[in-house]
C-alpha positions as CSV (number, residue, x, y, z in Angstrom):
1,X,20.0,11.5,-22.9
2,X,21.0,13.7,-19.9
3,X,24.7,14.0,-18.9
4,X,26.1,16.0,-16.0
5,X,29.9,16.1,-15.2
6,X,31.7,17.4,-12.2
7,X,35.1,16.6,-10.5
8,X,35.9,13.9,-13.0
9,X,32.6,12.1,-12.3
10,X,29.7,11.8,-14.7
11,X,26.1,10.9,-14.3
12,X,24.3,9.9,-17.5
13,X,20.6,9.3,-17.5
14,X,18.9,7.6,-20.5
15,X,15.1,7.5,-20.6
16,X,13.4,5.2,-23.1
17,X,16.6,3.8,-24.5
18,X,16.7,3.1,-28.3
19,X,19.2,1.1,-30.2
20,X,21.2,4.2,-31.0
21,X,21.7,4.6,-27.2
22,X,22.9,1.0,-26.9
23,X,25.3,1.6,-29.8
24,X,26.7,4.7,-28.1
25,X,27.3,2.8,-24.9
26,X,29.0,0.1,-26.9
27,X,31.3,2.5,-28.6
28,X,32.3,4.5,-25.5
29,X,32.4,1.8,-22.8
30,X,33.7,-1.7,-22.4
31,X,30.4,-3.2,-21.4
32,X,29.7,-6.9,-22.0
33,X,27.3,-7.6,-24.8
34,X,25.1,-9.6,-22.5
35,X,24.7,-6.5,-20.2
36,X,23.9,-4.3,-23.2
37,X,21.3,-6.8,-24.4
38,X,19.4,-6.5,-21.1
39,X,19.0,-2.7,-21.2
40,X,16.0,-2.4,-23.5
41,X,13.8,-5.4,-22.7
42,X,12.5,-5.4,-19.1
43,X,14.4,-7.6,-16.7
44,X,12.5,-10.3,-14.8
45,X,14.4,-9.9,-11.5
46,X,16.6,-7.5,-9.5
47,X,20.3,-8.2,-9.4
48,X,23.8,-6.9,-8.9
49,X,26.3,-8.4,-11.4
50,X,30.0,-8.0,-11.0
51,X,32.3,-7.6,-14.0
52,X,36.0,-6.7,-14.2
53,X,35.6,-3.0,-14.5
54,X,32.0,-2.2,-13.7
55,X,28.9,-3.3,-11.8
56,X,25.5,-3.8,-13.3
57,X,22.5,-3.1,-11.1
58,X,18.8,-3.8,-11.7
59,X,16.4,-2.5,-9.2
60,X,12.8,-1.4,-9.0
61,X,11.5,2.0,-7.9
62,X,8.0,2.2,-6.3
63,X,5.9,4.8,-7.9
64,X,2.3,5.6,-7.0
65,X,-0.3,5.5,-9.8
66,X,-3.1,7.9,-8.8
67,X,-5.5,6.5,-11.4
68,X,-5.1,2.9,-10.3
69,X,-4.6,4.0,-6.7
70,X,-1.8,1.6,-6.2
71,X,2.0,1.5,-6.3
72,X,3.7,0.0,-9.4
73,X,7.4,-1.0,-9.6
74,X,9.4,0.7,-12.3
75,X,12.6,-0.9,-13.5
76,X,15.8,1.1,-13.2
77,X,19.1,-0.3,-14.7
78,X,22.3,1.2,-13.4
79,X,25.8,0.8,-14.8
80,X,28.6,1.9,-12.5
81,X,32.3,2.3,-13.5
82,X,35.2,4.1,-11.8
83,X,34.1,7.5,-13.1
84,X,30.5,7.0,-14.4
85,X,27.1,6.2,-13.1
86,X,24.6,5.5,-16.0
87,X,20.9,5.1,-15.2
88,X,18.6,3.6,-17.8
89,X,14.8,3.3,-17.6
90,X,11.9,2.8,-20.0
91,X,9.5,5.1,-18.0
92,X,9.9,8.5,-16.4
93,X,11.1,8.2,-12.8
94,X,10.1,11.2,-10.8
95,X,12.8,11.0,-8.1
96,X,15.5,11.1,-10.8
97,X,14.0,14.2,-12.2
98,X,14.0,15.8,-8.7
99,X,17.6,14.7,-8.2
100,X,18.5,16.3,-11.5
101,X,16.8,19.6,-10.6
102,X,18.7,19.6,-7.2
103,X,22.0,19.5,-9.1
104,X,21.3,23.0,-10.4
105,X,22.4,24.2,-6.9
106,X,26.1,24.5,-6.8
107,X,26.5,23.3,-3.2
108,X,24.4,20.2,-3.9
109,X,26.3,19.4,-7.1
110,X,29.7,19.7,-5.3
111,X,28.5,17.4,-2.5
112,X,27.1,14.8,-4.8
113,X,30.1,14.7,-7.2
114,X,32.6,15.2,-4.4
115,X,34.3,11.8,-4.1
116,X,33.8,8.6,-6.1
117,X,31.2,7.1,-8.4
118,X,30.1,5.0,-5.4
119,X,29.2,8.2,-3.5
120,X,27.4,9.5,-6.6
121,X,25.5,6.2,-6.7
122,X,24.7,6.6,-3.0
123,X,23.1,10.0,-3.5
124,X,21.0,8.8,-6.4
125,X,19.6,5.8,-4.4
126,X,19.2,8.0,-1.4
127,X,17.1,10.4,-3.4
128,X,14.9,7.4,-4.6
129,X,14.5,6.2,-1.0
130,X,13.6,9.7,0.3
131,X,11.1,10.0,-2.5
132,X,9.6,6.6,-1.6
133,X,9.3,7.6,2.0
134,X,7.5,10.8,1.0
135,X,5.1,8.7,-1.1
136,X,4.0,7.0,2.0
137,X,2.2,10.2,3.0
138,X,-0.7,9.3,0.7
139,X,-1.1,5.9,2.5
140,X,-1.0,7.6,5.9
141,X,-3.7,10.1,4.7
142,X,-5.9,7.3,3.4
143,X,-5.6,5.3,6.6
144,X,-6.5,8.4,8.6
145,X,-9.6,9.0,6.4
146,X,-10.6,5.4,6.7
147,X,-10.3,5.5,10.5
148,X,-12.5,8.6,10.7
149,X,-15.1,7.2,8.3
150,X,-15.3,3.8,10.1
151,X,-16.3,5.5,13.4
152,X,-18.4,8.2,11.9
153,X,-20.7,6.0,9.8
154,X,-20.4,2.2,9.7
155,X,-20.5,1.3,6.0
156,X,-19.7,-1.7,3.9
157,X,-18.1,0.6,1.4
158,X,-15.2,0.8,3.9
159,X,-14.4,-2.8,3.2
160,X,-13.6,-2.0,-0.4
161,X,-11.7,1.2,0.7
162,X,-9.6,-0.8,3.2
163,X,-8.9,-3.4,0.5
164,X,-7.8,-0.8,-2.0
165,X,-5.3,0.7,0.5
166,X,-4.1,-2.7,1.6
167,X,-3.4,-3.5,-2.1
168,X,-1.3,-0.3,-2.3
169,X,0.7,-1.3,0.8
170,X,1.2,-4.8,-0.5
171,X,2.4,-3.5,-3.9
172,X,4.7,-1.1,-2.2
173,X,6.2,-3.8,0.0
174,X,6.7,-6.1,-3.0
175,X,8.5,-3.2,-4.9
176,X,11.0,-2.4,-2.1
177,X,11.5,-5.9,-0.7
178,X,14.4,-6.8,-3.1
179,X,16.3,-3.6,-2.3
180,X,17.6,-5.1,0.9
181,X,19.5,-7.8,-1.0
182,X,20.7,-5.2,-3.6
183,X,22.1,-2.9,-0.9
184,X,23.8,-5.8,0.8
185,X,25.3,-6.9,-2.5
186,X,26.6,-3.4,-3.1
187,X,28.2,-3.4,0.4
188,X,29.9,-6.7,-0.3
189,X,31.1,-5.8,-3.8
190,X,32.2,-2.2,-3.1
191,X,35.8,-3.2,-3.1
192,X,35.7,-4.0,-6.8
193,X,35.7,-0.3,-7.9
194,X,36.4,1.6,-4.7
195,X,39.0,-0.5,-2.9
196,X,41.0,2.6,-1.9
197,X,38.0,4.4,-0.4
198,X,37.6,3.1,3.2
199,X,34.4,4.9,4.0
200,X,32.3,3.8,1.0
201,X,30.9,0.9,3.0
202,X,29.6,3.3,5.5
203,X,27.5,4.9,2.8
204,X,26.0,1.6,1.7
205,X,25.4,0.7,5.3
206,X,23.4,3.9,5.6
207,X,21.3,2.8,2.6
208,X,20.5,-0.4,4.4
209,X,19.5,1.6,7.5
210,X,17.2,3.9,5.4
211,X,15.7,0.8,3.8
212,X,15.0,-0.7,7.2
213,X,13.3,2.5,8.4
214,X,11.2,2.5,5.2
215,X,10.3,-1.1,5.6
216,X,9.3,-0.7,9.3
217,X,7.1,2.3,8.4
218,X,5.2,0.4,5.7
219,X,5.0,-2.6,8.0
220,X,3.3,-0.4,10.6
221,X,0.8,0.8,8.0
222,X,0.0,-2.9,7.1
223,X,-0.6,-3.7,10.8
224,X,-2.8,-0.6,11.2
225,X,-4.9,-1.6,8.2
226,X,-5.4,-5.1,9.5
227,X,-6.6,-3.7,12.8
228,X,-9.0,-1.2,11.0
229,X,-10.3,-4.0,8.8
230,X,-11.1,-6.2,11.8
231,X,-12.7,-3.2,13.6
232,X,-14.9,-2.3,10.6
233,X,-16.0,-5.9,10.2
234,X,-16.8,-6.2,14.0
235,X,-18.8,-2.9,13.8
236,X,-20.7,-4.1,10.7
237,X,-21.4,-7.5,12.4
238,X,-22.6,-5.7,15.6
239,X,-24.9,-3.6,13.5
240,X,-26.2,-6.6,11.6
241,X,-26.7,-8.5,14.8
242,X,-28.7,-5.6,16.3
243,X,-30.9,-5.5,13.2
244,X,-31.5,-9.2,13.3
245,X,-32.2,-9.1,17.0
246,X,-34.8,-6.3,16.4
247,X,-36.6,-8.3,13.7
248,X,-36.5,-11.4,15.8
249,X,-38.1,-9.7,18.7
250,X,-40.7,-8.1,16.4
251,X,-41.5,-11.6,15.1
252,X,-41.8,-13.1,18.6
253,X,-44.1,-10.2,19.6
254,X,-46.4,-10.3,16.5
255,X,-46.6,-14.1,16.1
256,X,-48.4,-14.8,19.5
257,X,-50.6,-11.8,19.0
258,X,-51.6,-13.0,15.5
259,X,-52.2,-16.5,16.8
260,X,-54.5,-15.2,19.5
261,X,-56.3,-12.9,17.1
262,X,-56.8,-15.8,14.6
263,X,-58.2,-18.1,17.3
264,X,-60.6,-15.6,18.7
265,X,-61.9,-14.8,15.2
266,X,-62.9,-18.5,14.5
267,X,-66.6,-18.4,13.7
268,X,-67.9,-21.2,15.9
269,X,-71.1,-21.6,17.9
270,X,-69.2,-21.8,21.2
271,X,-67.0,-18.7,20.5
272,X,-67.8,-16.5,23.6
273,X,-66.5,-13.3,21.9
274,X,-67.9,-13.2,18.4
275,X,-71.3,-11.7,18.3
276,X,-70.6,-9.7,21.4
277,X,-71.4,-6.0,20.8
278,X,-67.8,-5.1,21.8
279,X,-66.1,-8.2,20.2
280,X,-63.6,-6.1,18.1
281,X,-62.4,-4.2,21.2
282,X,-62.2,-7.3,23.3
283,X,-60.1,-9.1,20.6
284,X,-57.9,-5.9,20.3
285,X,-57.5,-5.8,24.0
286,X,-56.4,-9.4,24.3
287,X,-53.9,-8.9,21.4
288,X,-52.4,-5.8,23.1
289,X,-52.3,-7.7,26.4
290,X,-50.5,-10.6,24.8
291,X,-47.9,-8.2,23.3
292,X,-47.4,-6.5,26.7
293,X,-46.9,-9.9,28.4
294,X,-44.3,-10.8,25.8
295,X,-42.6,-7.4,26.3
296,X,-42.5,-8.0,30.0
297,X,-41.0,-11.4,29.5
298,X,-38.3,-10.2,27.2
299,X,-37.3,-7.4,29.6
300,X,-37.2,-9.9,32.5
301,X,-34.8,-12.0,30.3
302,X,-32.8,-8.8,29.5
303,X,-33.3,-9.3,25.8
304,X,-34.4,-5.7,25.4
């Protein structure tokens, strides 16, 4: 358990909560037993629940998994009272660690703990959104690398690569999609704890704006990947068509020549070529002439 206090405000961060942590919350706060019962098992959906003297928030933080090469949502439970913000999570959440490190600077700490618990909540969520936006850098780099590889060397491997990055984008979008509803709920329920603070709604409106910017950015990446996927498929199809065309032309060139050669080699009494001292060269010449005629015909049809 991590606890930081400043200006009558306290942030408590509990990672991998055990029953003793739940008992401590029960002893020190007036939280409803139903709320406490939802802190250890994972919740099935995001929500903002309103109680008499606190808000209970369940949200998901998008975190990139480099081994799986995709973004996975990590649950974050938040309990907000008049003077406390309590964050609870079963897995390490990097943006919270970065936020905690930033509080070692005096000026940052005074700014974050400067007004109400609503402002403290704002800075915590703002840190998470900023971290999520920075995470998009790896998607941008992957898209740039895919674009370069597509036009440098046409490869079917790019289909798998595009699919992998598209899965990452899809998982990221699924992780942050519910945040819009959560931020709107915070905006609408801000009067419960901070009715005397007229500008708290401005802070939650700013969160909605940050979310929209993040959503539009990931939306642009999704559109870019769709375009690159179509381009890659078109290039592969064009290359395949060129190969098929080449083999088709070769077949049309060799088939008449083989037919002529076969006919001229039939051993019959009336065959005017077999038995001639130069019969091999005559047959070879007719075959070459047949191929040249076919080539001339193909060029006249602009097939070559």
